[in-house]
DRENRO-598387 format. One record per atom (N, C-alpha, C, O): x, y, z; atom name; residue in three letters; chain. Coordinates in steps of 0.2 Angstrom, whole numbers, plus 5000, padded with zeros to 4 digits. Last residue first. Example, Ala and Ser with C-alpha at 12.3 -4.5 7.8 and 13.67 -1.06 7.14 Angstrom:
REM DRENRO-598387
NODE east north   up atome residu chaine
NODE 5064  4989 5035     N    SER      A
NODE 5068  4995 5036    CA    SER      A
NODE 5064  5000 5039     C    SER      A
NODE 5067  5006 5040     O    SER      A
NODE 5066  4972 5039     N    ALA      A
NODE 5062  4978 5039    CA    ALA      A
NODE 5066  4984 5039     C    ALA      A
NODE 5071  4983 5042     O    ALA      A
***
This chain:
REM DRENRO-598387
NODE east north   up atome residu chaine
NODE 5532  5170 5419     N    ALA      A
NODE 5534  5162 5418    CA    ALA      A
NODE 5531  5160 5414     C    ALA      A
NODE 5531  5154 5413     O    ALA      A
NODE 5528  5185 5415     N    ARG      A
NODE 5536  5182 5413    CA    ARG      A
NODE 5536  5174 5414     C    ARG      A
NODE 5540  5171 5410     O    ARG      A
NODE 5515  5184 5421     N    PHE      A
NODE 5516  5182 5417    CA    PHE      A
NODE 5522  5180 5412     C    PHE      A
NODE 5521  5177 5407     O    PHE      A
NODE 5519  5184 5436     N    GLY      A
NODE 5517  5180 5433    CA    GLY      A
NODE 5517  5178 5426     C    GLY      A
NODE 5517  5172 5424     O    GLY      A
NODE 5528  5196 5436     N    GLU      A
NODE 5530  5191 5437    CA    GLU      A
NODE 5526  5184 5435     C    GLU      A
NODE 5530  5179 5432     O    GLU      A
NODE 5515  5203 5432     N    LEU      A
NODE 5521  5204 5428    CA    LEU      A
NODE 5526  5198 5430     C    LEU      A
NODE 5528  5195 5425     O    LEU      A
NODE 5509  5201 5446     N    ASP      A
NODE 5504  5200 5441    CA    ASP      A
NODE 5512  5199 5434     C    ASP      A
NODE 5512  5194 5431     O    ASP      A
NODE 5520  5208 5455     N    THR      A
NODE 5515  5201 5457    CA    THR      A
NODE 5513  5199 5451     C    THR      A
NODE 5516  5194 5449     O    THR      A
NODE 5520  5221 5451     N    ALA      A
NODE 5527  5217 5450    CA    ALA      A
NODE 5523  5209 5450     C    ALA      A
NODE 5523  5206 5445     O    ALA      A
NODE 5506  5225 5453     N    ASP      A
NODE 5508  5225 5448    CA    ASP      A
NODE 5513  5220 5447     C    ASP      A
NODE 5511  5215 5444     O    ASP      A
NODE 5508  5223 5468     N    HIS      A
NODE 5502  5220 5466    CA    HIS      A
NODE 5504  5220 5457     C    HIS      A
NODE 5504  5214 5455     O    HIS      A
NODE 5519  5235 5471     N    THR      A
NODE 5518  5226 5470    CA    THR      A
NODE 5515  5222 5468     C    THR      A
NODE 5517  5216 5466     O    THR      A
NODE 5510  5246 5467     N    ILE      A
NODE 5516  5243 5462    CA    ILE      A
NODE 5518  5235 5461     C    ILE      A
NODE 5519  5232 5456     O    ILE      A
NODE 5499  5246 5476     N    ALA      A
NODE 5497  5244 5468    CA    ALA      A
NODE 5504  5241 5463     C    ALA      A
NODE 5505  5236 5459     O    ALA      A
NODE 5508  5247 5487     N    LEU      A
NODE 5503  5239 5485    CA    LEU      A
NODE 5504  5240 5478     C    LEU      A
NODE 5507  5237 5474     O    LEU      A
NODE 5513  5261 5484     N    ALA      A
NODE 5520  5256 5486    CA    ALA      A
NODE 5514  5249 5484     C    ALA      A
NODE 5515  5245 5479     O    ALA      A
NODE 5502  5268 5485     N    LEU      A
NODE 5504  5267 5476    CA    LEU      A
NODE 5509  5261 5478     C    LEU      A
NODE 5509  5256 5474     O    LEU      A
NODE 5498  5267 5498     N    ALA      A
NODE 5494  5264 5494    CA    ALA      A
NODE 5497  5263 5487     C    ALA      A
NODE 5496  5257 5484     O    ALA      A
NODE 5508  5274 5503     N    LEU      A
NODE 5510  5264 5504    CA    LEU      A
NODE 5505  5263 5498     C    LEU      A
NODE 5507  5259 5494     O    LEU      A
NODE 5516  5287 5492     N    PRO      A
NODE 5512  5283 5496    CA    PRO      A
NODE 5510  5276 5497     C    PRO      A
NODE 5512  5272 5492     O    PRO      A
NODE 5533  5287 5495     N    ILE      A
NODE 5527  5288 5491    CA    ILE      A
NODE 5523  5283 5493     C    ILE      A
NODE 5525  5278 5496     O    ILE      A
NODE 5550  5293 5489     N    GLU      A
NODE 5545  5294 5494    CA    GLU      A
NODE 5538  5292 5491     C    GLU      A
NODE 5536  5295 5486     O    GLU      A
NODE 5563  5284 5477     N    ASP      A
NODE 5556  5290 5478    CA    ASP      A
NODE 5552  5288 5482     C    ASP      A
NODE 5548  5283 5480     O    ASP      A
NODE 5570  5274 5477     N    ASP      A
NODE 5570  5278 5480    CA    ASP      A
NODE 5566  5283 5484     C    ASP      A
NODE 5565  5285 5490     O    ASP      A
NODE 5566  5268 5464     N    LEU      A
NODE 5565  5265 5471    CA    LEU      A
NODE 5566  5270 5478     C    LEU      A
NODE 5562  5270 5483     O    LEU      A
NODE 5559  5281 5454     N    THR      A
NODE 5564  5277 5455    CA    THR      A
NODE 5561  5271 5463     C    THR      A
NODE 5556  5272 5466     O    THR      A
NODE 5548  5286 5440     N    LEU      A
NODE 5549  5285 5449    CA    LEU      A
NODE 5554  5280 5449     C    LEU      A
NODE 5554  5276 5445     O    LEU      A
NODE 5546  5290 5429     N    ASP      A
NODE 5552  5293 5430    CA    ASP      A
NODE 5553  5293 5440     C    ASP      A
NODE 5556  5297 5444     O    ASP      A
NODE 5536  5284 5422     N    PRO      A
NODE 5542  5284 5422    CA    PRO      A
NODE 5548  5285 5424     C    PRO      A
NODE 5554  5282 5423     O    PRO      A
NODE 5523  5279 5434     N    ASP      A
NODE 5527  5282 5431    CA    ASP      A
NODE 5534  5281 5430     C    ASP      A
NODE 5538  5280 5435     O    ASP      A
NODE 5518  5266 5433     N    HIS      A
NODE 5516  5269 5437    CA    HIS      A
NODE 5519  5277 5433     C    HIS      A
NODE 5515  5279 5429     O    HIS      A
NODE 5528  5256 5424     N    LEU      A
NODE 5520  5256 5424    CA    LEU      A
NODE 5518  5262 5427     C    LEU      A
NODE 5514  5264 5422     O    LEU      A
NODE 5539  5259 5433     N    GLU      A
NODE 5538  5262 5425    CA    GLU      A
NODE 5532  5261 5426     C    GLU      A
NODE 5529  5265 5430     O    GLU      A
NODE 5535  5249 5448     N    ALA      A
NODE 5535  5255 5443    CA    ALA      A
NODE 5535  5260 5440     C    ALA      A
NODE 5531  5265 5441     O    ALA      A
NODE 5537  5237 5437     N    ALA      A
NODE 5532  5239 5438    CA    ALA      A
NODE 5530  5246 5440     C    ALA      A
NODE 5527  5249 5437     O    ALA      A
NODE 5552  5239 5439     N    ARG      A
NODE 5550  5236 5429    CA    ARG      A
NODE 5540  5238 5431     C    ARG      A
NODE 5536  5239 5426     O    ARG      A
NODE 5555  5239 5451     N    SER      A
NODE 5558  5243 5447    CA    SER      A
NODE 5553  5243 5442     C    SER      A
NODE 5550  5249 5440     O    SER      A
NODE 5550  5227 5455     N    LEU      A
NODE 5546  5233 5457    CA    LEU      A
NODE 5550  5237 5454     C    LEU      A
NODE 5546  5241 5452     O    LEU      A
NODE 5557  5217 5450     N    HIS      A
NODE 5554  5216 5445    CA    HIS      A
NODE 5548  5222 5449     C    HIS      A
NODE 5542  5222 5446     O    HIS      A
NODE 5571  5223 5455     N    MET      A
NODE 5571  5222 5449    CA    MET      A
NODE 5564  5220 5447     C    MET      A
NODE 5564  5221 5441     O    MET      A
NODE 5568  5219 5470     N    ARG      A
NODE 5569  5225 5466    CA    ARG      A
NODE 5569  5226 5458     C    ARG      A
NODE 5568  5232 5455     O    ARG      A
NODE 5566  5206 5470     N    LEU      A
NODE 5559  5210 5472    CA    LEU      A
NODE 5562  5217 5468     C    LEU      A
NODE 5559  5220 5464     O    LEU      A
NODE 5580  5202 5466     N    GLU      A
NODE 5572  5199 5462    CA    GLU      A
NODE 5568  5205 5465     C    GLU      A
NODE 5567  5209 5460     O    GLU      A
NODE 5587  5207 5476     N    ARG      A
NODE 5588  5212 5472    CA    ARG      A
NODE 5584  5207 5466     C    ARG      A
NODE 5585  5210 5460     O    ARG      A
NODE 5580  5198 5489     N    PHE      A
NODE 5582  5205 5487    CA    PHE      A
NODE 5580  5210 5482     C    PHE      A
NODE 5576  5215 5481     O    PHE      A
NODE 5583  5187 5485     N    ASN      A
NODE 5577  5186 5486    CA    ASN      A
NODE 5577  5195 5482     C    ASN      A
NODE 5576  5198 5476     O    ASN      A
NODE 5599  5188 5487     N    LYS      A
NODE 5597  5184 5481    CA    LYS      A
NODE 5590  5189 5479     C    LYS      A
NODE 5590  5193 5475     O    LYS      A
NODE 5598  5191 5500     N    VAL      A
NODE 5601  5196 5496    CA    VAL      A
NODE 5597  5194 5488     C    VAL      A
NODE 5594  5197 5485     O    VAL      A
NODE 5591  5180 5506     N    THR      A
NODE 5589  5187 5507    CA    THR      A
NODE 5592  5192 5502     C    THR      A
NODE 5589  5198 5500     O    THR      A
NODE 5600  5168 5502     N    LEU      A
NODE 5593  5170 5499    CA    LEU      A
NODE 5591  5174 5498     C    LEU      A
NODE 5590  5177 5493     O    LEU      A
NODE 5611  5174 5511     N    ALA      A
NODE 5611  5171 5504    CA    ALA      A
NODE 5606  5173 5500     C    ALA      A
NODE 5606  5177 5495     O    ALA      A
NODE 5606  5171 5526     N    PRO      A
NODE 5607  5179 5520    CA    PRO      A
NODE 5609  5179 5514     C    PRO      A
NODE 5609  5185 5512     O    PRO      A
NODE 5590  5160 5528     N    ASP      A
NODE 5597  5161 5526    CA    ASP      A
NODE 5602  5167 5520     C    ASP      A
NODE 5601  5168 5514     O    ASP      A
NODE 5581  5171 5537     N    ILE      A
NODE 5581  5166 5532    CA    ILE      A
NODE 5587  5167 5530     C    ILE      A
NODE 5590  5172 5530     O    ILE      A
NODE 5569  5177 5548     N    PRO      A
NODE 5574  5175 5549    CA    PRO      A
NODE 5575  5170 5542     C    PRO      A
NODE 5571  5165 5540     O    PRO      A
NODE 5552  5186 5544     N    GLY      A
NODE 5557  5182 5548    CA    GLY      A
NODE 5561  5179 5546     C    GLY      A
NODE 5559  5176 5541     O    GLY      A
NODE 5543  5193 5536     N    GLN      A
NODE 5544  5187 5534    CA    GLN      A
NODE 5549  5182 5539     C    GLN      A
NODE 5549  5176 5539     O    GLN      A
NODE 5547  5205 5539     N    SER      A
NODE 5542  5202 5544    CA    SER      A
NODE 5539  5195 5540     C    SER      A
NODE 5534  5192 5541     O    SER      A
NODE 5558  5206 5531     N    VAL      A
NODE 5560  5206 5540    CA    VAL      A
NODE 5553  5204 5542     C    VAL      A
NODE 5552  5202 5548     O    VAL      A
NODE 5552  5210 5519     N    MET      A
NODE 5555  5205 5519    CA    MET      A
NODE 5558  5199 5528     C    MET      A
NODE 5559  5193 5530     O    MET      A
NODE 5543  5221 5520     N    THR      A
NODE 5541  5214 5520    CA    THR      A
NODE 5544  5206 5521     C    THR      A
NODE 5542  5201 5522     O    THR      A
NODE 5553  5230 5526     N    ALA      A
NODE 5549  5228 5529    CA    ALA      A
NODE 5546  5223 5527     C    ALA      A
NODE 5546  5219 5531     O    ALA      A
NODE 5560  5230 5511     N    VAL      A
NODE 5565  5226 5516    CA    VAL      A
NODE 5559  5226 5523     C    VAL      A
NODE 5561  5222 5527     O    VAL      A
NODE 5553  5234 5504     N    ILE      A
NODE 5556  5228 5500    CA    ILE      A
NODE 5558  5225 5508     C    ILE      A
NODE 5556  5219 5510     O    ILE      A
NODE 5550  5247 5509     N    PHE      A
NODE 5544  5242 5508    CA    PHE      A
NODE 5546  5234 5507     C    PHE      A
NODE 5543  5229 5509     O    PHE      A
NODE 5560  5252 5507     N    GLU      A
NODE 5557  5252 5513    CA    GLU      A
NODE 5553  5248 5513     C    GLU      A
NODE 5552  5244 5519     O    GLU      A
NODE 5561  5254 5493     N    ASP      A
NODE 5565  5251 5496    CA    ASP      A
NODE 5565  5249 5501     C    ASP      A
NODE 5567  5243 5501     O    ASP      A
NODE 5552  5262 5488     N    LEU      A
NODE 5550  5255 5487    CA    LEU      A
NODE 5554  5251 5491     C    LEU      A
NODE 5553  5245 5492     O    LEU      A
NODE 5548  5275 5503     N    THR      A
NODE 5552  5271 5496    CA    THR      A
NODE 5552  5263 5496     C    THR      A
NODE 5551  5258 5500     O    THR      A
NODE 5533  5280 5509     N    LEU      A
NODE 5542  5277 5509    CA    LEU      A
NODE 5541  5277 5506     C    LEU      A
NODE 5536  5277 5503     O    LEU      A
NODE 5518  5284 5522     N    ARG      A
NODE 5525  5287 5513    CA    ARG      A
NODE 5530  5282 5514     C    ARG      A
NODE 5533  5280 5520     O    ARG      A
NODE 5514  5282 5532     N    GLU      A
NODE 5508  5284 5527    CA    GLU      A
NODE 5514  5282 5518     C    GLU      A
NODE 5514  5280 5513     O    GLU      A
NODE 5520  5268 5541     N    PRO      A
NODE 5521  5277 5538    CA    PRO      A
NODE 5517  5276 5534     C    PRO      A
NODE 5516  5271 5531     O    PRO      A
NODE 5515  5255 5551     N    MET      A
NODE 5518  5256 5543    CA    MET      A
NODE 5516  5263 5543     C    MET      A
NODE 5510  5264 5545     O    MET      A
***
């Protein structure tokens, strides 16, 4: 894993590591992950986009926050 990557690259790497699944489900999951990560990224930096290259540690922190936010929403 590189030291810096975009959140979109992080999403793709995570999904690929999970192995093959139904393409329709992949698109649905990708869109949902982007939405949650976008919201969580705003907590860290309102100007941060999913295309900005960030440190891996920040991508993991944003992913953790996105998971927390999704849990609160349910």
